[in-house]
N, C-alpha and C positions, 0 to 999 in steps of 0.2 A: 158932146161926149155921150156915148151910149151908156145904158144902165150897167152892162157887163164891165166896161172900162172903169166906171165909177167904183164898182165893187172891188176891182183889182187895186185901184188907187187907195181906197179906204183900208183895204187889207194891208197894203204896204205901209200906210200911215200908222195903223195900229201896231204892226209888228216892229216898226222902227221905234215907236214910243215905248213899247215893252222892253226893247233892247236898252234904250236910254234909262228907263226906270231901273232895270236890273243893274246897269253900270252905276247909277246913283246909289242904289242900295249897297253896292260893294265899295262905294267911295272911290270908284275908278275915274278920278278927275282928269287923268291924262286922256282917256278915251273920250270923255265928255267934251274936253277942250278941243280935241282933234275934230270932233263932229260939230263944233260951233256952239256948244251949250255953255252959257255963262253961269256964274255961281247962283244967281237968283233962281234961274230955271232949274238948276241942279237940286237946290233945296226943295223946290216944289215937287220935283220928281221923287224925292226921297219920302215925301209925305203922302203922296197919292197911292191908292190901292189899285189892284188889278181890275176890280169891278168898276171902279171909277174910270179907269182908262178905257174900258169898253164903250163908254159914252162918246169917245172920239169918233166913232162911226157915224154919229149923228151930225157931226160938223161937216159943212159943205166945202171946207178948204183943206188943203194939204199942208202938213208941217214938214214934209220931206221934199228936198230938191235933189232928185236922184239923177246922176249922170255917170256914164261908164267911161273909163279911160280905154278907148278903142285900141290904142297901140299896145298897152299892157295886156289887154284881153286877147288880142290877136297873137302876141308872143306866147302867152300862157296856153292858148288853145293849140298852137303849133307845137309847143313842147309836149303837151299831152298826146298829141297825135304821133310825134316821133317816138315817145316812150312806149306807146301802145303798139306801134309797128315793130319796134325792137323786141317787145315781149312776144308778139306773134311769130317773129322770125326765130327767136330762141326756141319756142314751142315746136315750130316746124322742124328745126334742127334736131331736137330731142326725138320727135316722132320718126325722123329719118335715120336715127341711130347714132347721133353724136354722143360721145361719152363726156362725163363731167370734166376730166382733165383737159379735153379739147375746148370745151366751153369756158373753162376757167382761163385758158390762154387767150381766147377770143374776146370774152366779155367780162372776165373777172368773177364769174359765177362760183359761189362756194358750194361745197358738197351738200349742205343742208338745203339750200335753195333748189339745187338740182333734184334732190330726192323729193322735195315738196312739189316741184313742177311735174315730175314723172307721176306722182300720186294724183295730182289734180287732173292730169291727162289720162288717168286710169290705165297707166302702163305698169306692167309688173317690174319688180326690181331687176336691174340689169345684172346678169351673171358676169362675174369677172372672168377674164381670159384674154388670150391673144386675139388680135384682129386678124381675120383671114386675109391673106395677100390676094391681089388681083391676078388674073391671067395676063399674059403679055398684051393680048388684043384689048382687053378691058382697060389696062393701064395706059395704053396709047390713046384710046378713045377719051379717057378721063383727062389726060394731060393736054390733048389738043383742044378739047372743049374748055378746060381751065384757062388756057392761054388766050383763047378767043374772048372769053368773058372778062379776063384781066385787062383787056384794052378799054373797057368801059369803067372809068374811075368812079362812076356813080354807084357801082355794085360793091357792097362790102364783101370781105372775105367770107363771112358767115353766109351771106345770101348766095355767094358763088358756090360754096359747098353744097348748099341745099339744091340749087339749080342743077349742078352736075349730078348729084345723087338722084334727083328726080328724072332727069333726061336719060341717064344710063341705067336706071333701075338697080342701082347698087346702094348699099348702106353708106351713110355719110361717114361713118368711122373708117370704112375701107377706102373711100375717096380721100379722106384726110391723110391716111397713111401714104397713099400713092402720090399725092401732091407734095407732102413733106419730104418724101424720098426723092421725088423728081425735081425738086427745087435746088 
């Protein structure tokens, strides 16, 4: 094992023992037991100071047997990716002109979150008012594209709204109204 790998392992060793010592100081016996620490070791951890723990770096052995649960990690990372993609899609919809009541219906987004997202996207406050209707030609183009995209069940309604707005160069709120009237 190279010197760099040793350094990482000793750092992991030290941080794990710091965590155990903190748990022992808090008398968090449930955590200590879950991590395999018996009562004798817990009492030693309560008595040892941080400066003394730094001497663990001098030991050539590891006290930590670290393994990851790949299945749980994979599911967790997939969840994070889905949530991030959904947030990007919502931001895309807001940039394209979706209004808060529309997003509330699609995603359950509250007014406060909508306002915070608009602010984070550096967008001015949306002026209330009626959404302008589409011309007949624009409405036909929107509905035809909407129907084509609806055949792909992998595309959510929100994503479909964004795609139609982008491809037709119309605001998403106008697309929303045309689609809701056309359904």
